N, C-alpha and C positions, 0 to 999 in steps of 0.2 A: 042741795036737795037733802031732805031729812026724812027718815023713815021710809025710804024708797026701796022697792024691790027691783034691783038691777041685775039679778042673776041672769047670766047669758048675754049681758050687754057687751058689745065689742066697740072699742074706742081706738081709732087710728088717726093720730094727729102728728104731722111732721113738725109742728111748732111746740110740742109738749116740752122739749128740753131747752127751748130758746129763752134767753133773757132772765135766767134764774127764777123762773116761775115755779109754782107748786101745784100739785093736785092731791088733795087730801081725801083719803078713804078711811072712814072711822078714825079720824084724827091722825092718820099716818100719811106723811108725804111720800107718795109712791114714785115720784119722778126719778130720784136717785136709783131706786130699785129697777125701774124700767131701763134706765141708761146702762146699768151694770149687766142686766140680762141681755140687752142688745149687743154689748161688747162681748159677752160670752158666746152668743150665737154667731157673731161676725168678727172673728179674730182679725185684729189690725184696726178695727174701727176706733179703738181707744186712742189711736195716734193722730186722729183728725185735727186735734188742737195743737199739734207740734208748732213751736215758734222759732226754731233755728234750722239752718240748712240741713244738718244731719238728720234731725227728726223728720223734716218734710220729705226727704228722700225715702226714709223708711216708710212714712205714711203713704206716699204714692206707690211704692212697691207693693204694699199690702193691698191697696185698691186694685192694682192690676192682677195680683194673684187671685183675689176674690172674684173679680169679673171673669178671669180666664176659666175658673172652675164652673161658673154659672153659664157661660157661653157653651162650654162642653156639655153641660147638662141639657141645655135647650136644644143643642144639635142632636142629642141622642133621643129626643122625644119625637112623637109622630109628626109627619109633614103638616105644615100649617100652624104649628104651635106658636111660632114667633109672630104670627099675625093675629092670634086669637086675643080677644079682649075679655077680661073678667070684670063684671059689674060696671061696664062702660068705662073702665080705666084704659090708659094707653096699653097697647100691645107691647110685647117685648121689643119688637123692631122700632116702634114709636118711642119707647123709652131710650133706646140707643140713639135715635135721631135727636131727641131732646138733649142728651148729654153732649152730642156734637155741638149743638147750638149753645149750650151753657158754657162749654169750654171756649168757644169762639167769643162769647160775650165777656167772660171774666179774664181770660188769658189774652186772646187776640185783640179785643177792643179795649179793655181796661188796662191790662198790664203792658202789652206790647204796643198799644196805641195805634193799631192798624186802621186805616180808613175803610178797607173792605175786608173785614175779618171772617165773613160768614161763608161756610161751605154750603152749597145748595142742597146737600142731602140732609142738612140739619132740619129739625122740625121747627117751623116758624112759631114765634110768639103770636099772641093775639094781635099785636101791633105790627105784624109782618116784618119783624126785625131782621130776618135773613135776606131781605131783598137785595142789599148791596153785597153780593157774595164775592168770593175770592177768585172767580173765574174758572173753577173746576168744572169739568164737563159731565154734569149729572143732571137728570131730570129733577126739577125742584119739587114737584108734587108727588111723584111716585117712584122714588129710586128703588132698585131691586135690593134684596137683603144683602147680596154680595157687595153692592155699592155702599150700603150703610156700614157694613163691617169694615170696608176699606177706609171710609171717612172716619169712622170711630178709631181705628187703629192709628191713623195719622194724627188725630187730635190727642190720643194718649201719648204718642211719641213726642208731640210738642210739649206737653206738660213734663214728661220725663226729662227731656233735654233741658228745659228751663230750670227745673229744681236741681238737676245735676250741676249746673253752673252758678246757681244763685248764691249770693253772699249775704251776710248779716246786714250790711249797709243797704243792699238792694231791697231787702224785706221792709225797710223803714221808709222807702221812697213813697211819695204821695202820688195818688192816682184819682181820677174822677170816677165816681160811681157810674157805671154804664147806663143805669136806668134813671139816675137823677144826677146830672153833671154838677149841680150845685152842692152836692154832698161829697166830701173827701173820703177816700179809702186809703189804705196802704197796700203795697204789693202783698204783704202777709195776709191782710184781711180778704183780699181777692182770692188768694190760694185757699184760705179757709172756706170760702164760699164754694169753690170747686170741690173740695173734699166733702163738704156737707152734701152737695148735690149728688156726688158719686155714691156715698153711703146710703142716703135716703132712697135714691132710685134703685140701688141694688137691693135694698130691703123690699121695696115694692115688687121688683122683678122676681125675687125668690118667693115672696108671698103668693104671687099669682101663678108661678110655675107649680107651687105646691097644690093650688086648687086644680089646675089643669091636669096634674098627675094623680089627683085624688088622694094626696098625702094628708095626714093629720099633722099640721104644722105645730100643734101644741106638744107633740111628742119629741120635738127636736131640742 
């Protein structure tokens, strides 16, 4: 676009930083600037590309610290906040359910190669990927928020325990992409996907809590 008036335009793209792409504004590539600002707003996010066991443990710890603070914030807000949707996006509860499913996909199914990896409290994909669940006793369609929190905490524990024990050789092991079995991943690339999911959806959750609280996110 040339000679365009884009004052007030809001762009929200989870793929902005993928694949070494660029976004030029008046000849300036703003992608590195956006990445640096997101790292400033979300301490620990910069660790998401860690490629060794020590770095991955620190990266996962940072994720858990960030989410603990955001959960505490959501808990302090008025009743119904966790089920409120902003601009037809997932609610806070649905976001946590999605992360349960994402962990089951990339850790349970891909890395650990479990036949029935899915917790029924996880939010299904469009392809109903959570159908073969792990036998936990929860309602598939409408778990309570307490059940969602329990499932989420259990999946966070699974990742924590895995990275606590992972070795450099483990990270190089080959796995099938859970969405496209003909495409190979490594254990490390699967963990990177989990970390990307965590940080992007944490950003969404904070963004929408700001709206629900009436905060001016630009002042943060």
